[in-house]
BAFI-3210 file (N, C-alpha, C; in Angstrom, 3 decimals, decimal comma, padded with zeros to 6 digits):
// residues 222
n [1|2|3|4|5|6|7|8|9|10|11|12|13|14|15|16|17|18|19|20|21|22|23|24|25|26|27|28|29|30|31|32|33|34|35|36|37|38|39|40|41|42|43|44|45|46|47|48|49|50|51|52|53|54|55|56|57|58|59|60|61|62|63|64|65|66|67|68|69|70|71|72|73|74|75|76|77|78|79|80|81|82|83|84|85|86|87|88|89|90|91|92|93|94|95|96|97|98|99|100|101|102|103|104|105|106|107|108|109|110|111|112|113|114|115|116|117|118|119|120|121|122|123|124|125|126|127|128|129|130|131|132|133|134|135|136|137|138|139|140|141|142|143|144|145|146|147|148|149|150|151|152|153|154|155|156|157|158|159|160|161|162|163|164|165|166|167|168|169|170|171|172|173|174|175|176|177|178|179|180|181|182|183|184|185|186|187|188|189|190|191|192|193|194|195|196|197|198|199|200|201|202|203|204|205|206|207|208|209|210|211|212|213|214|215|216|217|218|219|220|221|222]
n.u [-068,792|-065,778|-065,127|-062,679|-061,657|-062,241|-060,701|-058,163|-057,979|-058,098|-055,752|-053,851|-054,245|-053,502|-050,803|-049,893|-050,176|-048,069|-045,804|-043,132|-043,529|-043,887|-042,517|-040,258|-039,052|-036,473|-033,847|-034,801|-034,139|-032,244|-031,226|-027,912|-026,789|-026,498|-023,521|-020,301|-018,152|-015,053|-014,438|-012,363|-010,910|-008,742|-005,135|-003,934|-005,567|-004,811|-002,318|-003,144|-004,535|-002,439|-000,751|-002,456|-002,658|000,020|000,410|-001,371|-000,199|002,315|001,484|000,347|002,610|004,175|004,667|005,936|008,736|011,735|012,620|013,870|011,667|010,276|009,157|008,060|008,389|006,263|006,787|004,732|002,582|-000,527|-001,280|-002,335|-001,481|001,338|001,683|000,629|002,312|004,820|004,293|003,761|006,268|007,742|006,472|007,121|009,949|010,260|009,246|011,236|011,762|013,413|013,635|014,154|015,955|016,095|014,742|015,876|016,188|014,254|010,977|008,085|005,953|002,762|000,594|-002,611|-004,912|-008,179|-010,535|-013,922|-016,959|-020,197|-023,715|-025,454|-027,810|-027,600|-028,718|-029,410|-028,485|-028,888|-027,449|-029,207|-030,734|-031,496|-034,309|-036,814|-039,886|-040,453|-041,770|-043,302|-041,055|-038,932|-036,563|-035,609|-032,716|-032,490|-031,943|-030,973|-029,319|-026,605|-024,448|-025,535|-025,827|-023,526|-022,674|-020,419|-018,863|-019,650|-019,215|-019,568|-022,036|-023,424|-023,780|-020,918|-020,356|-018,094|-015,741|-012,955|-011,164|-008,748|-006,041|-003,497|-000,663|001,722|004,311|006,298|007,914|006,499|004,348|001,679|002,122|000,827|-002,231|-004,644|-007,747|-009,398|-012,104|-012,983|-014,700|-014,605|-014,369|-016,366|-015,527|-012,810|-011,873|-009,885|-007,442|-007,160|-006,742|-008,942|-010,195|-012,069|-015,342|-018,868|-020,970|-023,737|-025,739|-025,092|-025,369|-028,098|-029,142|-028,294|-026,345|-023,503|-020,035|-017,401|-014,999|-011,812|-008,551|-005,480|-002,075|000,558|003,621|006,336|009,250|009,054]
n.v [-004,570|-003,483|-003,166|-004,769|-002,939|-000,468|-000,711|-000,770|001,804|003,344|002,461|003,390|006,119|006,536|005,830|007,798|009,982|009,643|010,260|012,550|016,119|018,037|020,434|022,030|024,163|023,633|021,186|017,737|015,766|012,859|009,428|008,017|005,167|002,065|001,636|000,536|001,222|001,202|000,666|001,928|000,191|-000,764|-000,702|-002,303|-001,976|000,538|-000,009|-001,545|000,299|001,998|000,403|000,047|002,693|003,127|001,200|002,100|004,574|003,792|002,453|004,564|006,037|004,857|005,934|008,236|010,487|008,801|009,150|009,628|009,352|011,640|012,091|014,241|013,933|014,879|016,205|016,989|015,480|013,600|010,451|008,726|009,984|009,778|006,979|006,277|007,682|006,509|003,838|004,001|004,812|002,514|000,593|001,525|001,335|-001,440|-002,378|-001,774|000,872|004,069|006,055|009,195|010,939|013,610|016,545|017,490|017,010|015,053|013,597|014,952|013,633|014,280|014,043|014,307|014,553|014,711|015,229|014,610|015,380|014,331|015,116|014,330|012,922|011,207|009,254|005,790|002,747|-000,673|-003,677|-005,427|-008,608|-011,609|-013,518|-015,492|-014,811|-015,987|-015,567|-012,858|-010,344|-012,125|-013,630|-016,029|-017,015|-017,427|-020,600|-020,879|-018,773|-018,708|-016,975|-014,681|-015,080|-014,531|-012,181|-011,078|-009,466|-006,937|-004,026|-003,804|-002,151|001,240|003,424|005,328|008,720|010,002|010,547|009,985|011,682|010,899|011,986|011,357|012,526|013,033|015,131|017,713|020,908|021,961|020,417|017,947|014,461|012,180|011,382|010,610|009,922|008,757|007,599|006,907|005,294|006,109|004,928|006,496|006,611|006,639|009,076|010,824|009,726|010,601|013,239|014,773|016,627|018,325|018,633|018,236|020,941|021,328|022,782|022,418|019,659|019,408|020,777|019,234|019,792|019,471|019,350|021,665|020,782|019,209|019,579|017,983|018,117|016,450|016,915|017,458|019,611|022,800]
n.w [-000,111|-001,528|-005,000|-007,154|-008,961|-007,759|-005,437|-006,539|-007,584|-005,244|-003,999|-005,803|-005,533|-002,881|-003,078|-004,809|-003,145|-001,445|-002,801|-003,658|-003,618|-006,638|-006,663|-004,484|-001,831|-001,071|-001,529|-001,120|001,742|001,583|002,058|001,859|-000,071|001,753|003,631|004,873|007,643|009,220|012,740|015,190|017,753|019,117|019,654|017,781|015,608|014,797|013,711|011,566|009,921|009,397|007,843|005,671|004,716|004,022|001,996|000,070|-000,476|-001,521|-003,825|-005,273|-005,739|-007,683|-010,202|-009,637|-008,840|-007,861|-004,848|-001,482|001,407|003,794|007,062|009,471|012,912|015,244|018,393|020,075|019,471|019,536|021,258|019,281|016,877|017,165|017,175|014,650|012,871|013,482|012,787|010,052|009,103|009,817|008,185|005,613|005,644|006,078|003,696|001,983|001,274|001,276|004,068|005,053|007,656|007,606|005,991|003,581|000,116|000,041|-000,456|000,985|003,451|004,423|007,111|007,971|010,534|011,330|013,762|014,478|016,144|016,419|016,976|020,126|019,737|017,610|014,881|015,187|013,676|012,742|011,335|008,716|008,873|007,236|007,929|009,680|011,314|014,502|016,907|018,671|018,270|018,103|016,097|013,615|011,959|008,451|006,984|004,421|004,092|005,357|005,713|006,668|009,337|010,751|012,835|013,813|012,277|012,647|014,604|018,178|020,278|020,222|017,336|016,999|018,167|017,495|014,935|012,719|010,214|008,045|006,236|003,981|002,304|-000,335|-001,306|-002,961|-002,946|-005,029|-006,084|-005,588|-005,274|-004,467|-002,795|-000,375|001,321|004,212|006,293|009,697|012,405|015,909|019,199|021,600|024,234|024,033|023,274|024,268|023,456|020,945|021,061|021,762|024,114|025,167|026,570|025,962|026,684|029,022|027,715|025,004|024,802|025,337|023,181|021,131|019,293|017,090|018,077|017,330|014,861|015,453|014,383|013,416|012,461|010,958|009,670|007,322|007,634|006,139]
ca.u [-067,374|-065,255|-064,720|-061,236|-061,323|-062,250|-059,545|-056,961|-057,975|-057,735|-054,335|-053,073|-054,355|-052,653|-049,409|-049,594|-050,065|-046,804|-044,687|-042,660|-044,153|-043,089|-041,684|-039,972|-038,151|-035,114|-033,712|-035,289|-033,082|-032,302|-030,137|-026,963|-026,866|-025,829|-022,070|-019,658|-017,008|-014,354|-014,427|-011,081|-011,141|-007,504|-003,909|-003,688|-006,296|-003,993|-001,321|-003,809|-004,800|-001,133|-000,317|-003,323|-002,250|001,331|000,249|-002,012|000,804|003,307|000,841|000,196|003,923|004,935|005,054|006,509|010,197|012,280|013,355|013,554|010,538|010,567|008,002|008,466|007,749|005,874|006,884|003,478|001,511|-001,377|-000,869|-002,700|-000,584|002,663|001,641|000,397|003,540|005,845|003,936|003,937|007,713|008,136|005,960|007,920|011,292|010,149|008,974|012,424|011,847|014,321|012,980|015,223|015,786|016,147|013,873|016,589|016,240|013,250|009,569|007,466|004,676|001,897|-000,454|-003,602|-005,937|-009,253|-011,506|-015,247|-017,937|-021,563|-024,665|-025,756|-029,007|-027,309|-029,582|-028,767|-028,942|-028,318|-027,481|-030,388|-030,461|-032,611|-034,776|-038,253|-040,427|-040,947|-042,721|-043,193|-039,726|-037,936|-036,319|-034,734|-031,991|-032,835|-030,894|-030,396|-028,428|-025,749|-023,550|-026,248|-025,802|-022,304|-022,768|-019,150|-018,236|-020,143|-018,706|-020,604|-022,402|-024,134|-022,981|-020,178|-020,498|-016,784|-015,146|-011,693|-010,884|-007,292|-005,546|-002,052|-000,270|003,151|004,512|007,495|007,515|005,780|003,156|001,331|002,329|-000,151|-003,087|-005,827|-008,489|-010,253|-012,845|-013,108|-015,374|-013,779|-015,160|-016,502|-014,778|-011,374|-011,645|-008,645|-006,313|-007,114|-006,546|-010,209|-010,292|-013,202|-016,608|-020,047|-021,635|-025,138|-026,546|-024,823|-025,964|-029,552|-029,478|-027,944|-025,498|-022,171|-018,920|-016,520|-013,995|-010,457|-007,643|-004,086|-001,265|001,916|004,216|007,763|009,630|009,004]
ca.v [-004,863|-002,716|-003,948|-004,772|-001,688|000,607|-000,919|-000,387|003,265|003,861|002,165|004,305|007,454|006,555|005,821|009,124|010,913|009,424|010,718|013,897|017,221|018,361|021,609|022,261|025,306|023,159|019,767|016,780|014,983|011,437|008,625|007,393|003,697|001,514|001,457|000,107|002,039|000,543|001,300|001,691|-000,247|-001,249|-000,214|-003,141|-001,370|001,652|-000,602|-001,992|001,418|002,521|-000,428|000,358|003,994|002,972|000,445|003,001|005,572|003,152|002,201|005,839|006,634|004,064|006,756|009,479|010,449|007,882|009,900|009,209|009,984|012,253|012,402|014,920|013,372|015,987|015,816|017,328|014,705|012,760|009,042|008,174|010,545|009,197|005,580|006,197|008,129|005,480|002,629|004,257|004,756|001,110|-000,100|001,946|000,750|-002,886|-002,635|-001,470|002,279|004,892|007,104|010,078|011,588|015,055|016,856|017,872|016,030|013,994|013,922|015,127|012,977|015,013|013,221|015,178|013,817|015,607|014,549|015,223|014,861|014,627|015,374|013,202|012,195|010,620|008,123|004,487|001,720|-001,993|-004,418|-006,243|-010,024|-012,347|-014,548|-015,662|-014,443|-017,122|-015,032|-011,411|-009,863|-013,198|-013,988|-017,163|-016,768|-018,363|-021,587|-020,728|-017,614|-018,872|-015,834|-013,642|-015,389|-014,052|-010,769|-010,648|-008,471|-005,618|-003,571|-003,748|-000,837|002,179|004,142|006,356|010,130|010,507|009,988|010,552|011,785|010,835|012,250|011,245|013,049|013,116|016,305|018,517|022,308|022,407|019,655|016,718|013,244|011,185|011,902|009,784|010,253|007,682|007,944|005,804|005,536|006,016|004,754|007,775|006,535|006,751|010,369|011,437|009,200|011,295|014,660|015,467|016,721|019,135|017,918|019,010|021,649|020,902|023,446|021,760|018,324|019,557|021,234|018,197|020,356|018,878|020,200|022,044|019,759|019,465|019,054|017,815|017,997|015,938|017,151|017,767|021,022|023,452]
ca.w [-000,363|-002,638|-006,165|-007,413|-009,658|-006,764|-004,567|-007,287|-007,677|-003,919|-003,763|-006,640|-004,948|-001,686|-003,519|-005,348|-002,028|-000,748|-003,621|-003,360|-004,339|-007,829|-006,405|-003,073|-001,650|-000,819|-001,891|-000,138|002,387|001,276|002,603|000,965|-000,010|002,929|003,517|006,112|008,044|010,322|014,056|015,849|019,127|019,727|019,029|016,610|014,496|014,308|012,837|010,340|009,019|008,971|006,719|004,538|004,192|003,396|000,754|-000,897|-000,817|-002,387|-005,112|-005,981|-006,012|-008,649|-011,342|-009,111|-008,727|-006,867|-003,840|-000,113|002,066|005,091|007,915|010,696|014,102|016,106|019,810|020,750|018,846|020,380|021,189|017,980|015,873|017,316|016,752|013,212|012,202|013,667|012,053|008,620|008,865|009,881|007,002|004,460|005,767|005,903|002,283|001,202|000,875|002,064|004,846|005,508|008,948|007,350|004,855|002,364|-000,954|000,227|-000,637|002,298|003,731|005,343|007,702|008,604|011,278|011,755|014,624|014,439|017,094|015,994|018,049|021,011|019,297|016,309|014,562|015,328|012,739|012,911|010,071|008,462|008,739|006,661|008,853|009,768|012,615|015,277|017,874|018,728|018,601|018,047|014,702|013,323|010,725|007,392|006,758|003,093|004,120|006,533|005,889|007,398|010,766|011,368|013,172|014,390|011,409|013,026|015,901|019,206|020,799|019,374|016,357|017,747|017,793|017,120|013,730|012,266|008,788|007,942|004,888|003,818|001,001|-000,631|-002,159|-002,798|-002,819|-006,217|-006,470|-004,876|-006,051|-004,016|-001,734|-000,146|002,539|004,723|007,503|010,649|013,673|017,110|020,413|022,310|025,490|023,743|022,622|024,723|022,697|019,660|021,319|021,985|025,570|025,591|026,733|025,618|027,768|029,128|026,688|023,729|024,854|025,238|021,835|020,161|018,247|017,065|018,438|016,244|014,617|015,909|013,377|013,765|011,262|011,112|008,356|007,280|007,656|004,833]
c.u [-066,912|-064,873|-063,219|-060,797|-061,243|-061,044|-058,253|-056,851|-057,557|-056,256|-053,451|-053,093|-053,483|-051,176|-048,994|-049,414|-048,757|-045,610|-044,342|-043,410|-043,285|-042,172|-041,485|-039,008|-036,703|-035,038|-034,201|-034,123|-033,284|-031,109|-029,191|-027,219|-026,076|-024,342|-021,527|-018,432|-016,366|-014,401|-013,131|-011,311|-009,873|-006,307|-003,566|-004,416|-005,530|-002,926|-001,922|-004,061|-003,499|-000,619|-001,158|-002,924|-000,922|001,222|-000,400|-001,015|001,812|002,728|000,739|001,536|004,732|005,431|005,686|008,038|010,650|013,196|013,030|012,307|011,008|009,257|008,530|007,693|007,507|005,936|005,614|002,297|000,699|-000,858|-001,179|-001,773|000,799|002,698|001,507|001,649|004,622|005,557|004,058|005,418|008,183|007,690|006,779|009,301|011,242|009,859|010,122|012,567|012,771|013,519|014,082|014,901|015,848|015,348|014,596|016,633|015,208|011,855|008,888|006,138|003,938|000,796|-001,399|-004,687|-006,959|-010,284|-012,813|-016,152|-019,334|-022,483|-025,016|-026,958|-028,813|-028,160|-028,800|-029,369|-028,239|-028,371|-028,742|-029,957|-031,709|-033,035|-036,286|-038,704|-041,000|-042,009|-042,505|-041,795|-038,635|-037,793|-035,401|-034,053|-032,346|-031,667|-030,224|-029,463|-027,500|-024,835|-024,210|-026,207|-024,621|-022,381|-021,456|-018,447|-018,622|-019,699|-019,844|-020,930|-023,109|-023,194|-022,257|-020,505|-019,203|-016,254|-013,833|-011,670|-009,368|-006,885|-004,027|-001,705|001,242|003,357|005,945|007,036|006,650|004,458|002,919|001,562|001,321|-000,953|-004,309|-006,431|-009,383|-010,919|-013,018|-013,957|-014,371|-014,708|-015,192|-015,732|-013,277|-011,004|-010,315|-007,425|-006,119|-007,047|-007,808|-010,455|-011,514|-014,462|-017,756|-020,592|-023,074|-026,016|-026,353|-025,464|-027,474|-029,970|-029,171|-027,064|-024,124|-021,119|-018,146|-015,450|-012,643|-009,509|-006,234|-003,300|000,115|002,575|005,685|008,027|009,553|010,321]
c.v [-004,083|-003,637|-003,872|-003,469|-000,536|000,502|-000,480|001,120|003,880|003,640|003,109|005,712|007,577|006,605|007,181|010,142|010,795|009,909|012,150|014,935|017,588|019,560|021,761|023,425|024,902|021,689|018,876|015,987|013,502|010,731|008,179|005,887|003,184|001,289|001,019|000,964|001,411|001,379|000,924|001,387|-000,679|-000,680|-001,033|-002,599|-000,184|001,129|-001,035|-000,829|002,069|001,718|-000,165|001,683|003,887|002,239|001,301|004,046|004,990|002,890|003,480|006,428|005,873|004,888|008,081|009,373|009,523|008,650|009,344|009,927|010,615|012,542|013,047|014,334|014,497|015,572|016,116|016,518|013,929|011,321|008,410|008,683|009,907|007,759|005,467|006,606|007,055|004,239|002,812|004,222|003,302|000,349|000,245|001,299|-000,754|-003,275|-002,197|-000,036|003,043|005,981|007,948|010,663|013,107|015,356|017,137|016,724|014,932|014,515|013,927|014,372|013,798|014,077|014,127|014,327|014,818|014,803|015,322|014,570|015,302|014,729|014,142|012,386|011,570|009,370|006,820|003,498|000,410|-002,722|-005,257|-007,691|-010,717|-013,452|-014,643|-015,363|-015,672|-016,681|-013,533|-010,990|-010,914|-013,657|-015,194|-016,908|-017,843|-019,306|-021,402|-019,522|-017,694|-017,685|-014,734|-013,869|-014,733|-012,551|-010,226|-009,606|-007,053|-005,257|-003,494|-002,304|000,041|002,793|005,278|007,765|010,670|009,777|010,689|010,590|011,900|011,003|012,148|011,716|013,096|014,258|016,807|019,970|022,790|021,690|018,490|015,534|012,160|011,782|010,996|010,120|009,076|008,143|006,701|006,250|005,380|005,842|006,061|007,779|006,740|008,098|011,011|010,959|009,935|012,813|015,451|015,494|017,495|018,282|018,827|019,716|021,142|021,520|022,786|020,377|018,404|019,946|020,192|018,702|019,733|019,862|020,608|020,979|020,204|018,826|018,977|017,620|017,504|016,089|017,468|019,241|021,592|024,114]
c.w [-001,585|-003,784|-006,335|-008,062|-008,676|-005,850|-005,246|-007,385|-006,356|-003,627|-004,550|-006,069|-003,708|-002,053|-004,052|-004,235|-001,288|-001,540|-003,283|-004,182|-005,535|-007,622|-004,895|-002,945|-001,396|-001,220|-000,758|000,439|002,074|001,916|001,501|000,974|001,192|002,651|004,863|006,379|009,268|011,591|014,756|017,324|019,836|018,989|017,792|015,383|013,925|013,351|011,517|009,389|008,566|007,781|005,480|003,890|003,455|002,064|-000,333|-001,391|-001,807|-003,775|-005,929|-006,411|-007,058|-009,832|-010,918|-009,062|-007,612|-005,917|-002,457|000,390|003,375|005,805|009,192|011,869|015,106|017,576|020,596|020,216|019,880|020,330|019,838|016,888|015,934|016,797|015,242|012,432|012,284|012,835|010,548|008,256|008,844|008,640|005,766|004,485|005,522|004,464|001,380|000,747|001,820|002,759|005,473|006,878|008,819|006,089|003,542|001,362|-000,869|-000,106|000,730|002,382|004,779|005,819|008,470|009,246|011,802|012,536|014,642|015,475|016,658|017,207|018,866|020,580|017,917|016,081|014,618|014,329|013,050|011,573|009,958|008,306|008,204|007,624|008,828|011,183|013,306|016,265|017,907|019,175|018,547|016,603|014,606|011,997|009,703|007,101|005,404|003,008|005,321|006,776|006,705|008,902|011,472|011,605|013,738|013,534|011,819|014,436|016,916|019,594|019,773|018,341|017,065|017,254|017,205|015,885|013,420|010,747|008,653|006,487|004,882|002,412|000,896|-001,603|-002,045|-002,747|-003,983|-006,458|-005,511|-005,820|-005,682|-002,868|-001,611|001,204|002,923|006,017|008,370|011,839|014,811|018,307|021,198|023,629|025,287|023,133|023,012|023,963|021,383|019,835|021,537|023,489|026,039|025,668|026,324|026,859|027,869|028,051|025,329|023,687|024,686|023,832|020,781|019,052|018,289|017,492|017,201|016,087|015,137|014,930|013,894|012,495|011,608|009,771|008,477|007,329|006,256|004,512]
res [m|l|s|k|t|t|s|a|i|l|a|a|a|l|l|a|g|c|t|a|a|p|y|t|p|a|p|l|a|t|n|f|p|s|a|e|q|n|k|l|l|a|a|a|h|w|g|a|i|a|r|h|l|e|q|r|l|v|e|d|m|k|k|a|p|q|q|p|f|f|i|h|e|n|p|q|a|t|p|f|q|r|a|l|t|t|q|i|i|s|s|l|v|n|d|g|y|v|v|s|r|a|p|a|g|a|l|r|i|d|l|d|v|q|a|l|t|f|g|p|d|r|t|q|y|r|p|w|f|t|g|s|l|l|a|s|g|v|w|s|e|a|k|e|n|p|a|k|k|d|r|s|a|y|a|p|g|e|t|p|r|t|e|l|i|i|t|v|s|v|s|d|q|y|r|y|f|a|r|s|t|n|a|y|y|v|s|d|d|d|r|g|l|y|g|i|k|e|a|l|t|p|a|e|a|a|a|g|s|p|q|a|s|t|g|f|l|v|k|g|d|r]
***
């Protein structure tokens, strides 16, 4: 039987073998700390993010010039673009702000929507829940952690391949007064609502390579 000292030496050696090499030809890939990102599953969610964008915009504009806002409504916009533009206008008007129908004398609101599609073999993760093992593959949630039982906060299904990056900004011809960017998951089955019509070719699917991003811009006349 190995002595305690010998066991400790072996354990230390094994641990040392698991550490990173002191020199590498490229930075080591690491994970970011766990984070949460909303998944858009319904038109009501579009309204929710429109209100969030409008509230952030209004907060950032408290120290900016008091002028009307102008958002150009693009007739070629996707269903998502049209809904988001309309809902932001409604939120501004309902909060007492002047939204002009013409760009003259108004601050321009630019709404940029960039859609990204990642590879088909995207890694899947599930939230961790505190519990005790009852049998092989069967877990019981710990009674002292009732909050851990509620899994309804997490969207169903696999991690989507499709994401949106939405940037809203307010500017005039000389400077930006406010600007914010948020990212959201999108159900892969709803890609057409966001203007993504192209499909992966068999070669792309086999290679697992992401598609090129597709960007959309809703802005006022210059």
